[in-house]
N, C-alpha and C positions, 0 to 999 in steps of 0.2 A: 825567458819566455814572456816576461811582462811587456805588454805593448808600450811602445814609446811614441812620442810625437814626431812628426816629420822634421821638426826643428832640432831634434835631439842628435841627429847625425847628418849634418849638411855636407854630404859628399856626393860625387857623381860616379857613375859606372860606365864602362866602355860601351860604345855602340859600334855596330859593324863598320869596319874601315877607319876607325879612329882610336887612337891610344887612350887608355883610361888615365886619369890623373894619378900622381904618385900615391895619394892616400888610399886608393883602391887597389893598386897593383904593386905595392912594395917598391916604388921608385924605379920601376922598369921604364925604359925609354923606347921611343920609336913606334910609329903607327904601323899596324899590320893589317892587311886587307882580310876580309872575311874569307876570300877564296884561299889565301895562303893558310889561314888557320884551319880551314876545313881539310886541307891536305895534311897538316901537321897533327891533327887530332884523330886519335883512334876512338871510334864510337864503340863503347863496350856495353853490349846488352847484358842486363842482369835479370834474374828470374822474375822480379816484381816490376820491371820497367815495361810499360805498355804504352801504346799510343805514339804520338809524334815525338821524335827524338830531337832535342834542342842542339844547336850549335853554340859552342862557347865563344862569346865575344870577349876576348882577352888577349894578353901577350903570349908569346910562345911558351914561356916558362909555365904559365898557368895552363896552357893547353896540354903540356906534357904532364902536369899534375893530374889533370882530368883523365888522362889516359892510363894512370896507374891502375894496376889490377885491383878491383874492389875487394874489400874484406869478405869473409864468408857470410853467407846469408843466414846461418844458424850456428848456435854454439852448442857443441855436444855436452858440455857440462850441464846445461839447462835441461836437456833431455834426461840426464842422470838424476837431477834434482826431482823432476816430475815423477820419474819411475820409482823413486824412493819413498814417496808419500805412503803412509801406512794407515789403512782403514782401522786396523786392530788397535794401533796406538791412539788414534783419534777417538775410537769408541771408549777406551779405558779413561781417557781424559774427560770426555763428556759425562760418563757415568760417575766419575769421581766428583765433578763439579755439581751435578744434579744431586748427588748424595749428601750434600751439605744442607739439604732440606729447603732452605731459602737463602738467597744471597741479596735480599733486599737491602738497600742503602741504610735502613734504620733497624736492621736485624742485629742479633747478638754479635759482638766483636770480641768477646772473651773466651767463648767456648772453643774447644779444639775440634769439635765435630759438627757444629751447626752454626750457620750464619755467615755473613760476609767476611768477618774477621778471619775465621778458619779458612775460608776459600782463598782469600788473598795471600795468607801465609803459605798455603799449599802451592799456589801459583808461583810465588817467589822461590820456594824451595825447589820446585820443578825447574825453573829457569837456572837456579844455582847448580842443580845436578847436571843440566845440559852443559853449562859453562865449565864445570869441573872436568867433564869428559873430554872437552876440547882444549884443556890447558888454560882455562880462565879467559876464553875468547870473548865472553860477554861481561859487561858491567851490569850487575843486577841491582836495582834500587827501587825504593818507594818514592812516590811523588805525592805530597799531601796538600790539601786545601780545606779550609773550614767554611761550611755553609751554614747559614742561620735562617730563622723564620723571616727575617727582614729581607732576605734575598729573593724569596718566592713564596707564594701561598702553598706551593707543593712541598715546602720544607717545614714540617710540623715541629721540628726540634733541631737544636744545634748538633751538627754531625761533621765528622771528618770524612771527606771524600778522598780515597787513597787509590792512586794508580800504581801499577807494577810495570817496570820497564826493564827490558833486556837490550843492551846497547852493544853493538859490534862496531868498533871504530874503523873508519876507512883509512887506508894506507896512503891515498893520494890526496883526497879532498875530505878531511874529517869533518868539516863544517857543513858539508852537503849531506842531507838526510833523506833516506827513503824509509817510510814507516808503514807497518801493518798493524791495525788495531782490532781488538775484539772487546766486548763489554763483559765486565765481571758480574755486574748486578743483575738481578731478576726481580720479577714482581708477580703478584696475584691480581685479582680484580681491582683491588684498591692499591694504587701505587705507593701509598705510605704505610701499608700493612707489613710490619716487620715480623709478625708472629706466624701467620698462616704459611703452610707449605707452598713454595713457589720454586719448583726444581729448575725451571728455565732451561730445559734440555736443549731446545733449539734456539730460544731467545734468552741469553745468547751464549750458552755453554758451547754451542757449535763454533761460533766465531772465536771465542777465547781458546778453545782447544785447537783451532786452526792456527792461531798465533803461536801457541806452544809447539805444535808440530813443525811450523815453519822455522822456528828457532833450531830445532833438531836438523832439519833439512839443510840449513845454511851454515851450520856450525863449523864444518871442516873446510870452508872456503874463505879466502881472503878477498876483500872487496876494496875498490878504490874509494867509494863513498860509504858513509856510515849507515848501517842498517839498524832499525829499532823495531822490536816486537813489543807491543804495548797492550796491557790490560787496563781498560779505562772504567772508572766507576761513576755512579750518579747519573747514568744515562736516562733512566726512567723518570727522574725528577727534574730534568732540565738540562741534560748534556754537561753536567758540571765537571766531570773529569776531563773531557775533551776541551772544555773552555779553559781550564787551568793549564793543560799541557800546551795548547795553542798559544796562550798568552806568554808562557815561559819561553816558547820557541821564538816568538816575536821579540821579547825583551832581550833575549840572549843572542839574537841575530842569526838564528839557524837559517840556512839556505835549504828549504825543503823542496825536493824535486817531486815528491808525490806522497800522499797519504791514501792507503787502501783500507777503508773501513769495512770490516766484515760483520754484518749484523743479520743473523739467521742464514746459515748456509747448509742446513741439513734436512729441510723438508722437501719432499717430492710429490706429496699428495695434496693438491690444491683444494680449497673450499669450492672452487668452480668445477670440481669433478675430474680434473685433468691429473694424470699421473705421468710425470716426465722427469728424467734424470740426466738429460743431455743438453740442457740449456741453463743459462744464468742471466741475471740482469746486472747492468752497471749503470748507476745513476750519476749524473753530473750536471753542475750548473753551467749555463752557456758562456758567461763572462764573469770576471771577478766582481764580487759585491763591493770591493774597494775601488772600482773604476771611477775615474773622474768624469765630470760632465763633458769635458772635452773629448774623452775617449768614447763616450756613448754617442756623442754627436757625430764622431768620425764613422761609427758603424753604419749610419744611415747613408753615407755617401760612398764609402770605400769597402764596406763589408766587414766581417769579423764578428757579427752578432751571435754566431754559434761556434766560435773558434777560440774561446778562452783557454787558459792553461788546464783547467779541470776537464774540459771537453777533450782536449788533446790527450790527457792522461787516460780518459775513458777509451779513446780510440787505441791507445797503446795497449791497454789491458785486453781489448777485443782482439787485436792482432796477435798478442801473446797466446791467447786461447787457440786461434787458428793455426799458429805455427808450432806450438809445443804440446798442447793437451789433446789427446785423441778423444773424439766423440764428445766434444763440449763446444756448443755454439753460443756465441755472445749475442745478447739482445741489448742494444744501447737504448736507454731511456732518457729522452731529452727533458729531464726534470732534475731539480736539486735532490728531491727525494719523492717518496710516494705521496699521493695527494693529501695535503694537510698534515703530513707527519714528518718526523725528523730523525736524524741519526748523528753519530759522533764525528762524521766528516764535516758537518756544517760549521762547528766552531773554527775549524781550520780554514774553511772558505771565508768565514767572517773576518779572519785576520789576513786574508789575501793569499793564502797558500792553496796550491792545487790539491784537491782531495775528492775522492769518489766513494760511493757506496757499492759494494759487491754483495749480492745476495741471491737466494733462490728465485726461480721464476714464478712459482705458484705457492702463494701463502695459504695457510689454513687458520682462519681467525678463531676457530674453536680451540686452537692450541696456543693462542697468544693472550697474555694478560687476563688469564682466567683462573678462578679458584678451581681446584680439582674436584670434579663432581660429575654425576650423570644426571641429565635432565631431559625429559621427553625422549629418552632413548639415545641421546647424544652424549658422548664422553667428552668432557671439557678438561683442559689442563695441558700444560707444556711438559709432557713426560717423555722419558727416554724412548718409549715405544714409537713415538712419532718422528724419530730421527733416522735417516738413511746414512749410515756411516761411510759407505763407499762414495756417495755423492759429496759428503762433507770433506772427505779426503781429496776428492778430485778438485773441489774449489780451493782447498788448501794448496794443492800443487800449483794451481793457476797463480795464486798469490805469490808463492815462493819463486816461481819462474819470473813473474813481473818484477819482484823486488830484486832478484839477481841481475836481470838485464839493466834495470835502472842504476844499480850500484856499480856494475862493471862499465857502464857506458859513460862517456864524457857528458858534461852538461850541454843543454841546447844552446845554439848560437844566440847571441844578444844583438839588439839593434838591427833586426831584419827589416829591410826596406824593399819596396817594390815600385816598378814603373812600367809603362807601356800604353798609356792612354793614346788613343788614335794611332796605334801602330799595329803592324801584323806580327808582333812579338811581345814577349813579357820578360822583363829583367828583374832579377833579385840580387840583392847585395846584403852582406852581413859582416859582423866582426868575427875575426878568427877566434876560435876558442883556445884559451891558454890552458891546456891540459895535456900532459904527456901521452894520454891514451888516444888522442885524436888521430885517426888515419885520413879523414877527409869528411866530405859532406854529401848529403843527398837532397835534391830538390824534389818536393812532392807537389802533386796537383790532383784536383778532382772536379767533377761537375758541381755546379753551385747547389744542386739539389741532392747530392750524394751525402750520406751521413758519415762515410769513412773515406780515407785517402785511397784513391784508385790506382795511381800511377806514380812512378818515381824515376829519377835519373841520378846515378852516381856521378859526381863532378870532381872527385879527387880533392886536392887541397885548395881549390879556387875559393875565393870569397865573393865572387860575383859570377852570375851565369845568365845567359839569354836563351830563352826557349823560342826559337823561330817557328812561326806558323801557329802559335797559340795566342789567340786574342784574349787579352786580360779580362774583358767583360764576361767571358763565357766560362771561366774556371776560378777556383780558389787555389791558393798556392801557399807553400810553407817550406821550411828548411830544417833538417835534422843533422846533428853531428854524429859521426860513425866512428866507433872505436876500432882498434886494430884487430880485436877479436870478433868484430861484426856486430857487437851490441850497439844499439842506437839510442840517442836521446829521444824524448818526445818531440814532435814537430813544433817548431816555433812559427807562429803566424806573423806576417808582416805588421809592424806597428807604425809605419810611416811611409812616405813617398820618397823616391829618389828625385832630387831636384832636377827639373828639365833644363836642358841647354837652351839658351836664348839666341 
C-alpha cells in the first residue's frame, strides 16, 4: 500500500483493440478487439457495485478470469465474532483494572493489589488464561523499555515502561501483523502523580479491556496473518510504550497491515450534553509522515493527499461497522488525533505504519485526567460509573471484526498504477499478490469529494482493468485484493502512472 513512483514499475497496460505487453498479461499473444472482449466477458453485478460498469481491456484469458463468480460479500464467522462480544466480561475487566487504584506509570510496581505493576501482571495472567483455554494459541510476553528524566521533562524518575502482548501467529503470512492496542496506564490531574487514586475506568481501562475481550473472541480461529493484542504503557507521559513497540516492529521488519488503537471506548455522555451510544469516531492521518518530498509533490498534480494507508485503514474500519455491527455508525475524522492531543497510534504512524485511533464520539472532560473530587456540584474523576459497558463491548466487537477481516484477507496489491489522461476511460494496473488466499481483485472508485469509497467492480484475477466512460479527472480510484472467503485487503491507492504509448 505504500505509494511508489511512476518509475518504479515501467510497464504498459492494454488499451482497447490492442494486446497488452507480456509483462502485463502473462505472455499472452494476439490482439483482441474490444468488441470481441465485450462478447466474451460476463459482467457480474455485485451488491456494492454501483454506477458505470467498466469493460476489461485484456486478453481472453483475463476476460474469463474477470467473469469468475465473485467471492461472498460477507463472512459468517465475523458475524459470530461480533455476536459473541460480552458486555458482562468487559465490565468485569474494567472493574478489575480500575480496582488497582492507580495505574500511573510511576505508581507502585511491587504491590499485588495496587499500582501499575499489579495491573500489568493481572493483564498478562488473563492473556495466559485465554491462551491456555485455546491450547496455547497465544504467545504472551512482556516488552520492556527504560525511560529516564533525560528523555522528557514529563519523566521525573527513571522507570521501566512495560507492554504486555498476546500474539497469535499467522498460518500463511506470519510476518504480516494486525494489531489492536489499549493503554494500561492511567493518570490523575498531575500526569506524574503515582500516589493519588486514578482508576482510569474509561481512560483507558475500557480500551485495555477491549483488547483482552478481543483475545477471547479470536482465540478459537486460525488466521493467515499474525494477530497481536497489546497493552501499551507510558501513554500519558509521551506515548513511550507505543514508541518502543513501533521501533521494535521497524527494526525486526514487521509487515504491519494495520494498528487499531483504542483509547476511551466506554463513554456515551458527552460534556456537550449529548448522550449517544450508536456512533464512534475513527481518526487517521491523511498520508504517511514518512513520505518523501517527491511523493508530496506528486499529490499536488495527481491526487492522493487524503488517501494514505492510514486513511484507507479508517475507511476499512468504517465499512466493517456498516457491514457487521448492528446500530453502530462510523464517523471518520480527518485528523491524526483530537486537536492538539495524541494517542498510541501516532508512534506507529511516525514509523510509517498504517494506524488509526478508534474511540467514543462524545468525550466528557470532567472524567479525564482529573483527581476524584466534587467541586461546585460537579463530580470529577474517571470512575466506573461513567462507563457504558454495552457500548464498550460494541466497539470491542467492531475491533475484533476488523482484525479478523484483515488477518484472513490477503495483503493489498503493490505497485498500483493508473492512466487515462485526456481519454474517456481510466485504466489501473497492479502486481499480482503472491498469496494462496487470493481469489481476485476489486477496483474501487469514488467522487473526489467523497470521504469513503462509493463503488466497486469485481475483476477476477486480472492485474489490469479499464473502466470505460469514467473520466480520470472526476474520480479517485484504488484496488483491493479479495480472498476466497470474501475478506478484502484495504484499498491500495495508485502510486504512479502507467507510461503512455508514444
